[in-house]
KEKE-3310 file (N, C-alpha, C; in steps of 0.2 Angstrom, whole numbers, plus 5000, padded with zeros to 4 digits):
npx = (5085:5099:5101:5089:5082:5076:5067:5063:5052:5046:5051:5059:5046:5043:5044:5034:5023:5023:5017:5004:4998:4987:4980:4975:4979:4992:4998:4998:5006:5018:5020:5020:5033:5041:5040:5046:5059:5063:5063:5073:5084:5086:5080:5073:5061:5048:5040:5027:5034:5028:5021:5008:5006:5005:5012:5022:5016:5003:4994:4982:4973:4968:4956:4948:4938:4937:4948:4960:4973:4982:4991:5003:5020:5034:5051:5066:5083:5091:5083:5070:5053:5040:5023:5009:4992:4977:4965:4948:4935:4924:4918:4934:4940:4949:4953:4959:4966:4980:4979:4974:4985:4994:4987:4987:5001:5002:4996:5006:5017:5026:5033:5036:5028:5029:5021:5020:5014:5007:5011:4999:5002:5008:4997:4990:4994:4986:4975:4969:4977:4969:4956:4941:4925:4912:4918:4929:4946:4948:4939:4943:4955:4952:4943:4954:4962:4954:4954:4967:4970:4960:4967:4980:4976:4969:4979:4986:4977:4975:4986:5000:5017:5023:5019:5023:5024:5028:5037:5043:5042:5045:5059:5059:5050:5057:5065:5056:5050:5060:5059:5052:5039:5029:5034:5032:5017:5015:5021:5012:4999:5002:5003:4992:4984:4993:4990:4978:4980:4984:4998:5003:5000:5007:5019:5021:5022:5030:5042:5047:5060:5068:5079:5071:5069:5072:5071:5087:5089:5087:5076:5080:5093:5101:5097:5099:5101:5102:5092:5080:5079:5078:5065:5057:5059:5049:5037:5026:5029:5035:5047:5061:5065:5079:5087:5103:5115:5119:5122:5133:5141:5139:5142:5140:5126:5122:5127:5119:5106:5107:5106:5093:5084:5070:5066:5065:5062:5066:5080:5082:5094:5100:5109:5111:5112:5099:5101:5115:5123:5132:5133:5133:5146:5147:5155:5155:5143:5142:5152:5146:5136:5143:5148:5135:5132:5141:5136:5122:5113:5115:5103:5094:5094:5093:5094:5091:5086:5090:5081:5066:5067:5061:5051:5041:5031:5035:5049:5063:5075:5085:5088:5079:5087:5098:5092:5089:5101:5106:5099:5101:5114:5113:5106:5116:5128:5122:5121:5135:5140:5132:5138:5151:5148:5144:5130)
npy = (5022:5031:5032:5026:5008:4996:4980:4973:4965:4950:4933:4917:4904:4893:4875:4868:4877:4878:4866:4869:4882:4889:4886:4893:4892:4888:4897:4908:4902:4902:4915:4921:4916:4923:4937:4936:4932:4942:4953:4946:4951:4964:4973:4989:4991:4979:4967:4956:4946:4942:4929:4923:4924:4919:4924:4939:4947:4940:4939:4947:4940:4929:4917:4922:4919:4923:4921:4915:4903:4908:4921:4934:4930:4930:4930:4922:4925:4913:4905:4900:4902:4913:4913:4924:4924:4926:4939:4935:4939:4953:4962:4968:4964:4965:4950:4947:4957:4968:4973:4962:4955:4963:4967:4954:4953:4965:4963:4955:4962:4976:4984:4994:4991:4988:4987:4978:4980:4976:4984:4994:4994:4982:4973:4978:4970:4959:4960:4955:4955:4953:4958:4959:4954:4965:4972:4983:4988:5000:5002:4991:4997:5008:5001:4993:5005:5010:4999:4996:5008:5007:4995:5001:5011:5006:5000:5011:5017:5008:5009:5006:5008:5011:5010:5000:5000:4987:4986:4979:4977:4988:4990:4979:4981:4989:4980:4973:4983:4993:5007:5013:5016:5007:5008:5021:5022:5013:5020:5032:5026:5021:5033:5040:5033:5035:5049:5051:5052:5062:5074:5070:5057:5052:5054:5042:5032:5021:5016:5001:4996:4983:4971:4959:4944:4927:4911:4911:4918:4933:4945:4955:4962:4966:4977:4994:5005:5018:5021:5018:5026:5041:5041:5033:5040:5051:5047:5048:5048:5046:5038:5029:5012:5005:4992:4988:4982:4972:4977:4979:4991:5001:5015:5021:5021:5027:5040:5043:5042:5052:5063:5063:5061:5065:5080:5081:5067:5051:5040:5023:5012:4997:4985:4973:4957:4946:4935:4931:4919:4920:4928:4944:4954:4964:4974:4975:4978:4992:4999:5000:5009:5020:5023:5026:5037:5046:5051:5054:5064:5061:5063:5060:5047:5030:5012:4995:4978:4971:4966:4956:4940:4929:4930:4923:4910:4897:4898:4892:4894:4902:4900:4902:4905:4910:4922:4929:4931:4939:4950:4954:4958:4968:4977:4979:4984:4996:5002:5003:5012:5024:5028:5031:5041:5050:5052)
npz = (5061:5055:5040:5030:5028:5019:5015:5000:4998:4994:5003:5002:5002:5017:5015:5019:5017:5003:4999:5000:4997:4999:5011:5025:5038:5036:5030:5039:5049:5042:5040:5053:5057:5048:5050:5063:5059:5051:5061:5069:5061:5065:5056:5052:5047:5041:5031:5023:5017:5006:5008:5008:4994:4977:4968:4966:4956:4952:4963:4963:4955:4960:4962:4952:4938:4925:4916:4904:4899:4890:4889:4889:4887:4896:4894:4901:4904:4905:4897:4903:4905:4910:4910:4909:4913:4903:4900:4898:4898:4904:4917:4923:4939:4955:4963:4975:4987:4991:5004:5013:5015:5021:5033:5040:5043:5051:5063:5070:5073:5081:5074:5059:5044:5028:5012:4997:4981:4965:4951:4941:4928:4925:4925:4915:4904:4904:4896:4881:4864:4853:4857:4868:4866:4868:4878:4880:4877:4882:4891:4901:4905:4913:4922:4928:4932:4943:4951:4954:4962:4972:4978:4982:4990:5001:5008:5012:5020:5030:5037:5033:5033:5021:5003:4991:4973:4963:4948:4938:4925:4919:4914:4906:4896:4888:4882:4874:4866:4858:4856:4865:4866:4873:4886:4889:4889:4900:4910:4909:4912:4926:4931:4929:4940:4951:4952:4958:4972:4986:4989:5002:5003:4992:4996:5004:4993:4984:4970:4963:4954:4944:4935:4934:4942:4944:4949:4949:4938:4925:4917:4909:4912:4902:4896:4895:4909:4907:4896:4904:4915:4916:4911:4921:4932:4930:4938:4949:4962:4980:4983:4976:4973:4968:4959:4960:4965:4958:4945:4932:4932:4942:4948:4937:4934:4945:4944:4933:4940:4948:4942:4937:4948:4955:4964:4981:4981:4988:4986:4986:4986:4978:4989:4991:4982:4977:4969:4968:4976:4987:5003:5006:5014:5028:5027:5012:5009:5016:5009:4997:4999:5003:4990:4984:4991:4987:4976:4978:4988:5006:5014:5006:5003:5004:5007:5001:4997:4980:4974:4977:4985:4981:4970:4964:4970:4968:4967:4972:4972:4981:4997:5013:5024:5018:5011:5023:5029:5021:5022:5035:5033:5024:5034:5044:5036:5031:5043:5047:5036:5038:5050:5047:5039:5046:5051)
capx = (5093:5100:5100:5084:5084:5069:5067:5059:5046:5046:5056:5056:5041:5044:5041:5026:5019:5022:5012:4998:4999:4980:4979:4976:4983:5000:5000:4998:5013:5023:5020:5023:5039:5044:5041:5052:5065:5065:5065:5079:5090:5086:5078:5069:5055:5047:5036:5024:5037:5022:5020:5002:5005:5007:5017:5021:5012:4996:4990:4974:4970:4965:4949:4946:4936:4936:4955:4963:4980:4987:4993:5009:5025:5041:5057:5071:5091:5093:5079:5064:5048:5034:5017:5003:4985:4973:4957:4943:4928:4924:4923:4940:4940:4953:4951:4962:4968:4985:4977:4974:4992:4996:4984:4990:5008:5001:4995:5010:5023:5025:5038:5033:5026:5028:5017:5021:5008:5008:5009:4994:5004:5010:4990:4988:4996:4981:4970:4971:4979:4963:4951:4936:4919:4908:4923:4934:4953:4948:4935:4947:4961:4947:4943:4960:4964:4950:4955:4974:4969:4959:4973:4985:4973:4967:4985:4988:4972:4976:4992:5006:5023:5024:5017:5028:5024:5033:5037:5049:5040:5047:5065:5057:5046:5062:5067:5050:5049:5065:5056:5050:5032:5026:5037:5027:5010:5015:5021:5005:4994:5004:5003:4985:4983:4996:4987:4972:4982:4987:5004:5005:4999:5012:5026:5022:5022:5037:5040:5052:5062:5074:5078:5067:5073:5067:5076:5093:5090:5084:5074:5082:5098:5105:5094:5103:5098:5102:5085:5075:5079:5074:5056:5056:5059:5043:5033:5024:5030:5040:5053:5062:5069:5083:5091:5110:5121:5121:5124:5140:5144:5135:5144:5138:5120:5122:5128:5112:5101:5108:5105:5086:5080:5065:5067:5060:5061:5072:5082:5084:5098:5101:5116:5113:5109:5097:5103:5121:5122:5136:5131:5138:5149:5144:5159:5154:5136:5145:5156:5141:5131:5148:5149:5130:5133:5146:5131:5116:5113:5113:5097:5088:5096:5091:5095:5086:5089:5089:5074:5063:5070:5057:5044:5036:5031:5039:5056:5066:5084:5087:5085:5077:5093:5102:5088:5088:5107:5107:5095:5106:5120:5110:5105:5123:5131:5120:5122:5141:5140:5129:5142:5156:5147:5143:5124)
capy = (5022:5038:5030:5021:5002:4991:4976:4975:4960:4943:4929:4911:4901:4885:4870:4866:4882:4876:4861:4870:4890:4892:4885:4898:4891:4887:4905:4911:4900:4904:4923:4923:4913:4927:4942:4933:4933:4949:4956:4946:4954:4971:4976:4993:4990:4973:4965:4951:4942:4938:4921:4920:4926:4914:4926:4947:4949:4939:4939:4950:4936:4923:4915:4924:4914:4926:4921:4910:4902:4910:4926:4936:4926:4933:4925:4925:4924:4907:4900:4897:4908:4914:4917:4927:4922:4931:4941:4932:4942:4959:4968:4965:4966:4960:4944:4948:4964:4967:4975:4956:4952:4968:4966:4948:4955:4971:4960:4952:4966:4983:4987:4997:4987:4990:4982:4978:4979:4975:4991:4993:4993:4974:4970:4979:4965:4954:4961:4951:4958:4952:4961:4955:4956:4969:4974:4986:4990:5008:5001:4987:5001:5012:4997:4992:5010:5010:4993:4997:5014:5003:4991:5005:5016:5002:4999:5017:5019:5003:5011:5004:5012:5013:5006:4999:4997:4983:4988:4975:4977:4994:4988:4974:4984:4992:4975:4971:4989:4998:5013:5016:5018:5004:5011:5028:5019:5010:5027:5036:5022:5022:5040:5041:5031:5040:5057:5052:5052:5068:5074:5067:5050:5050:5053:5035:5027:5021:5011:4996:4993:4978:4967:4953:4940:4922:4905:4914:4922:4938:4945:4962:4965:4969:4984:5001:5010:5026:5022:5018:5030:5047:5040:5030:5046:5054:5043:5052:5043:5049:5035:5024:5006:5003:4987:4992:4978:4967:4980:4979:4997:5004:5021:5025:5021:5032:5047:5045:5043:5058:5068:5064:5060:5072:5084:5078:5060:5047:5034:5017:5009:4989:4983:4964:4953:4940:4930:4929:4914:4923:4933:4950:4956:4971:4979:4976:4984:4998:5002:5001:5015:5025:5024:5029:5044:5051:5054:5056:5067:5057:5064:5057:5040:5023:5004:4989:4972:4972:4963:4951:4934:4923:4934:4918:4906:4890:4899:4890:4895:4905:4898:4906:4906:4914:4928:4933:4933:4946:4956:4956:4961:4976:4982:4981:4987:5002:5006:5006:5017:5029:5031:5033:5047:5054:5055)
capz = (5058:5050:5033:5031:5024:5019:5011:4994:4996:4995:5005:5001:5008:5019:5011:5021:5014:4996:4999:4999:4999:4999:5017:5028:5043:5035:5028:5046:5052:5039:5041:5060:5056:5043:5054:5068:5057:5049:5067:5072:5058:5066:5051:5055:5042:5038:5027:5025:5015:5002:5011:5005:4987:4972:4965:4967:4950:4950:4968:4963:4951:4965:4962:4946:4933:4918:4913:4901:4900:4884:4889:4888:4890:4899:4892:4905:4900:4905:4893:4905:4904:4914:4906:4911:4910:4898:4902:4894:4898:4908:4920:4927:4948:4959:4967:4981:4988:4996:5012:5017:5018:5025:5039:5043:5046:5055:5068:5072:5075:5082:5069:5053:5039:5021:5008:4990:4976:4958:4947:4935:4921:4924:4925:4908:4900:4904:4889:4874:4858:4848:4860:4870:4863:4872:4883:4876:4881:4886:4898:4905:4908:4918:4928:4932:4937:4948:4956:4956:4966:4979:4981:4985:4995:5006:5012:5016:5025:5035:5041:5030:5033:5014:4998:4984:4967:4959:4941:4934:4918:4916:4910:4901:4891:4883:4877:4870:4862:4861:4853:4871:4867:4878:4893:4890:4890:4906:4914:4909:4916:4933:4934:4931:4946:4957:4953:4962:4978:4988:4990:5007:5002:4987:4999:5006:4988:4980:4964:4964:4946:4943:4928:4935:4946:4945:4947:4948:4931:4924:4910:4905:4913:4897:4895:4898:4914:4905:4893:4907:4922:4914:4911:4928:4937:4930:4940:4954:4970:4985:4983:4971:4974:4962:4959:4958:4967:4952:4940:4931:4933:4947:4947:4930:4936:4951:4940:4929:4944:4952:4936:4934:4953:4955:4969:4987:4982:4991:4981:4989:4981:4981:4991:4992:4977:4980:4965:4971:4983:4992:5007:5006:5021:5031:5023:5005:5011:5019:5004:4992:5003:5002:4984:4982:4995:4982:4970:4981:4995:5011:5017:5002:5003:5008:5004:4999:4993:4973:4972:4981:4985:4979:4968:4962:4976:4968:4966:4979:4971:4986:5004:5018:5028:5014:5011:5030:5031:5017:5025:5041:5031:5023:5040:5048:5033:5031:5049:5047:5031:5040:5055:5043:5035:5052:5050)
cpx = (5093:5099:5095:5085:5078:5070:5063:5052:5046:5051:5054:5051:5044:5042:5035:5021:5017:5019:5006:4997:4992:4977:4980:4980:4992:5003:5002:5006:5019:5025:5022:5031:5044:5045:5046:5058:5067:5067:5071:5085:5091:5083:5071:5061:5054:5042:5032:5029:5033:5022:5013:5001:5008:5012:5016:5016:5004:4991:4982:4970:4966:4958:4945:4944:4935:4943:4955:4971:4984:4988:5000:5014:5031:5047:5063:5079:5092:5088:5071:5059:5043:5028:5011:4996:4983:4967:4952:4936:4930:4918:4928:4940:4945:4950:4954:4966:4975:4984:4977:4981:4995:4992:4986:4996:5006:5000:5000:5016:5021:5029:5033:5031:5024:5025:5018:5015:5010:5006:5002:4996:5006:5003:4988:4989:4991:4976:4973:4973:4973:4957:4946:4929:4915:4911:4929:4941:4952:4943:4939:4952:4957:4946:4949:4963:4960:4952:4963:4973:4966:4964:4978:4982:4971:4973:4986:4983:4972:4982:4998:5011:5023:5020:5021:5025:5028:5032:5043:5048:5042:5053:5064:5053:5051:5065:5062:5049:5054:5064:5054:5042:5028:5028:5033:5020:5010:5016:5015:5000:4996:5003:4996:4982:4986:4993:4981:4973:4984:4994:5006:5005:5005:5018:5026:5021:5028:5035:5047:5054:5069:5073:5075:5072:5068:5072:5083:5095:5086:5080:5076:5087:5102:5102:5098:5099:5097:5095:5079:5074:5076:5067:5054:5055:5054:5037:5031:5023:5035:5046:5054:5066:5073:5088:5099:5116:5123:5122:5132:5144:5139:5136:5141:5130:5119:5122:5121:5106:5101:5107:5097:5082:5076:5067:5062:5061:5067:5074:5085:5087:5100:5108:5116:5110:5107:5099:5110:5120:5126:5133:5136:5140:5145:5148:5158:5148:5139:5148:5151:5137:5136:5148:5142:5130:5138:5142:5125:5116:5111:5106:5092:5090:5095:5094:5090:5090:5087:5083:5071:5067:5067:5050:5039:5037:5035:5046:5059:5074:5087:5084:5082:5083:5097:5099:5089:5095:5109:5104:5099:5112:5119:5109:5112:5126:5129:5122:5131:5143:5137:5133:5148:5154:5145:5136:5120)
cpy = (5028:5037:5025:5015:4999:4986:4976:4970:4953:4939:4922:4908:4894:4880:4868:4871:4879:4871:4862:4878:4893:4889:4890:4899:4891:4893:4909:4909:4903:4912:4925:4921:4920:4934:4941:4933:4938:4953:4954:4949:4961:4976:4981:4993:4983:4973:4958:4946:4938:4931:4919:4922:4920:4918:4934:4949:4948:4937:4943:4946:4929:4922:4918:4919:4916:4926:4915:4909:4905:4917:4928:4932:4930:4929:4928:4923:4917:4901:4899:4904:4908:4916:4918:4924:4928:4933:4937:4935:4948:4958:4964:4968:4962:4955:4944:4954:4964:4969:4969:4954:4958:4967:4960:4949:4960:4968:4956:4954:4973:4988:4990:4992:4989:4985:4983:4976:4979:4982:4989:4991:4986:4971:4972:4973:4959:4954:4959:4955:4958:4956:4956:4958:4959:4972:4977:4987:4997:5006:4996:4992:5005:5007:4994:4998:5010:5004:4994:5004:5011:4999:4996:5009:5013:5000:5005:5018:5014:5004:5009:5009:5015:5008:5005:4995:4993:4984:4984:4975:4983:4993:4984:4976:4987:4986:4972:4976:4993:5005:5017:5018:5013:5007:5017:5027:5017:5017:5031:5032:5023:5029:5042:5039:5034:5047:5057:5052:5059:5068:5070:5060:5048:5049:5047:5030:5027:5016:5007:4995:4988:4975:4960:4949:4932:4916:4907:4916:4928:4940:4951:4965:4967:4976:4989:5004:5016:5027:5022:5024:5036:5046:5038:5037:5051:5052:5049:5050:5048:5045:5030:5019:5004:4997:4990:4986:4973:4970:4980:4986:5002:5012:5025:5025:5027:5038:5049:5046:5050:5064:5069:5063:5067:5075:5082:5071:5057:5041:5029:5014:5001:4988:4976:4962:4947:4933:4927:4924:4915:4928:4939:4951:4963:4976:4981:4980:4990:5002:5003:5007:5020:5028:5029:5036:5049:5054:5056:5058:5062:5057:5062:5050:5035:5017:5000:4984:4974:4971:4958:4944:4929:4926:4929:4912:4898:4892:4896:4890:4898:4902:4903:4909:4911:4922:4932:4934:4939:4951:4958:4959:4968:4980:4984:4986:4995:5006:5009:5011:5024:5032:5033:5041:5052:5057:5049)
cpz = (5053:5043:5033:5026:5024:5014:5005:4994:4999:4998:5003:5005:5011:5015:5012:5018:5006:4994:4997:5002:5000:5006:5022:5035:5043:5033:5035:5050:5049:5039:5048:5060:5052:5047:5060:5066:5054:5055:5069:5068:5060:5061:5055:5053:5041:5033:5028:5021:5008:5003:5008:4998:4983:4968:4966:4962:4950:4956:4967:4958:4954:4965:4956:4940:4927:4916:4910:4901:4895:4884:4888:4891:4891:4899:4897:4902:4900:4901:4895:4905:4909:4910:4911:4909:4906:4900:4897:4893:4903:4913:4923:4934:4950:4963:4975:4982:4993:5003:5016:5019:5023:5033:5043:5047:5052:5062:5073:5074:5077:5078:5062:5048:5033:5017:5001:4986:4970:4955:4942:4928:4920:4923:4918:4903:4900:4898:4883:4868:4853:4851:4864:4869:4868:4878:4881:4880:4885:4892:4903:4908:4913:4923:4932:4935:4943:4954:4959:4963:4973:4982:4985:4992:5001:5011:5016:5022:5031:5040:5038:5030:5025:5009:4992:4978:4963:4951:4937:4927:4914:4911:4905:4896:4885:4879:4873:4864:4862:4859:4859:4871:4872:4885:4893:4891:4898:4912:4915:4913:4924:4935:4934:4937:4952:4957:4956:4970:4980:4989:4996:5006:4997:4990:5002:5001:4987:4975:4965:4955:4948:4936:4929:4940:4947:4943:4946:4940:4931:4918:4906:4909:4908:4893:4899:4902:4911:4900:4897:4914:4921:4915:4918:4932:4936:4933:4947:4960:4974:4985:4978:4973:4968:4962:4955:4960:4962:4946:4938:4933:4937:4947:4942:4931:4940:4948:4936:4934:4947:4948:4935:4941:4955:4963:4975:4987:4984:4985:4987:4984:4984:4983:4992:4984:4978:4974:4966:4977:4989:4997:5007:5013:5022:5028:5016:5004:5013:5012:4998:4993:5001:4995:4982:4985:4990:4977:4973:4988:5001:5014:5012:5000:5006:5004:5005:4996:4985:4971:4978:4980:4983:4977:4966:4967:4975:4966:4972:4977:4976:4993:5009:5023:5024:5014:5018:5033:5027:5019:5032:5039:5029:5028:5044:5044:5031:5037:5049:5043:5035:5047:5052:5041:5041:5052:5056)
residu = (UNK:UNK:UNK:UNK:UNK:UNK:UNK:UNK:UNK:UNK:UNK:UNK:UNK:UNK:UNK:UNK:UNK:UNK:UNK:UNK:UNK:UNK:UNK:UNK:UNK:UNK:UNK:UNK:UNK:UNK:UNK:UNK:UNK:UNK:UNK:UNK:UNK:UNK:UNK:UNK:UNK:UNK:UNK:UNK:UNK:UNK:UNK:UNK:UNK:UNK:UNK:UNK:UNK:UNK:UNK:UNK:UNK:UNK:UNK:UNK:UNK:UNK:UNK:UNK:UNK:UNK:UNK:UNK:UNK:UNK:UNK:UNK:UNK:UNK:UNK:UNK:UNK:UNK:UNK:UNK:UNK:UNK:UNK:UNK:UNK:UNK:UNK:UNK:UNK:UNK:UNK:UNK:UNK:UNK:UNK:UNK:UNK:UNK:UNK:UNK:UNK:UNK:UNK:UNK:UNK:UNK:UNK:UNK:UNK:UNK:UNK:UNK:UNK:UNK:UNK:UNK:UNK:UNK:UNK:UNK:UNK:UNK:UNK:UNK:UNK:UNK:UNK:UNK:UNK:UNK:UNK:UNK:UNK:UNK:UNK:UNK:UNK:UNK:UNK:UNK:UNK:UNK:UNK:UNK:UNK:UNK:UNK:UNK:UNK:UNK:UNK:UNK:UNK:UNK:UNK:UNK:UNK:UNK:UNK:UNK:UNK:UNK:UNK:UNK:UNK:UNK:UNK:UNK:UNK:UNK:UNK:UNK:UNK:UNK:UNK:UNK:UNK:UNK:UNK:UNK:UNK:UNK:UNK:UNK:UNK:UNK:UNK:UNK:UNK:UNK:UNK:UNK:UNK:UNK:UNK:UNK:UNK:UNK:UNK:UNK:UNK:UNK:UNK:UNK:UNK:UNK:UNK:UNK:UNK:UNK:UNK:UNK:UNK:UNK:UNK:UNK:UNK:UNK:UNK:UNK:UNK:UNK:UNK:UNK:UNK:UNK:UNK:UNK:UNK:UNK:UNK:UNK:UNK:UNK:UNK:UNK:UNK:UNK:UNK:UNK:UNK:UNK:UNK:UNK:UNK:UNK:UNK:UNK:UNK:UNK:UNK:UNK:UNK:UNK:UNK:UNK:UNK:UNK:UNK:UNK:UNK:UNK:UNK:UNK:UNK:UNK:UNK:UNK:UNK:UNK:UNK:UNK:UNK:UNK:UNK:UNK:UNK:UNK:UNK:UNK:UNK:UNK:UNK:UNK:UNK:UNK:UNK:UNK:UNK:UNK:UNK:UNK:UNK:UNK:UNK:UNK:UNK:UNK:UNK:UNK:UNK:UNK:UNK:UNK:UNK:UNK:UNK:UNK:UNK:UNK:UNK:UNK:UNK:UNK:UNK:UNK:UNK:UNK:UNK:UNK:UNK:UNK:UNK:UNK:UNK:UNK:UNK:UNK:UNK:UNK:UNK:UNK:UNK:UNK:UNK:UNK:UNK:UNK:UNK:UNK:UNK:UNK:UNK)
# end
């Protein structure tokens, strides 16, 4: 497709999988169905749909025993919360790597497979504020950087079309710390990991930002993109995936993005809103792409969904049918825009 289009990551898990997401046979069944449904939409790039992950953020923690329940709390606009675990002892190591999910999907399709991974900045929130005896925060961050590098590198070396860092905590950080200090620390940690890769490999790494999405609510849509994007675009990646369809003033956001997008980087703009139950028409998607093309050169433009459709496995607020209908609309609408733009 002349204008590339990609999913972000998760799709709702079937009910039978939610009954036991640790059952490998059920994961394989759901993954096979997911790849088939992605293919039926005409999507030129597919993902594993995060079928075997409990959430986009916590898959590396599977099986770990050095965690407690009283970690950072993430509040959503509708009043519900999500709580991360807290590290209780070192050293920190991943219990599961994204490459295991990539390899399962890779064996089911000839299409390019994209793999989402959690950004190290999100996992930095696992370290408790009062510290851990015998395991300093500095040592934790060093171990975390090594593990995050391994998570990304394994996917690239296994042949992933691209690796996408999920960075939903970027916008949230400005709500928790309006001074921007936490965001600066997040950016620095992520770049510390990204700088371990060659230019060629960083060209296949992207970062996704959004105001969060869970149970049809968000955690930071009220934070102005003008405060986030200039710093977001200092991340050393080849692509940025930007939630946009649910923004109240997308033209303003596009103007900011156009001003700060790094030379050579591609901007994938969100053209479907996973929280909106209405399925976008092909023409709505087309018009959103055309609006983006007024700000971003077409040869540096792509499209995506605003967010994953079920970042947490137990989020069933969107049906699989709706999710794939939106994917299909994104694919068709992007093609319509490309035709009108003559590319």
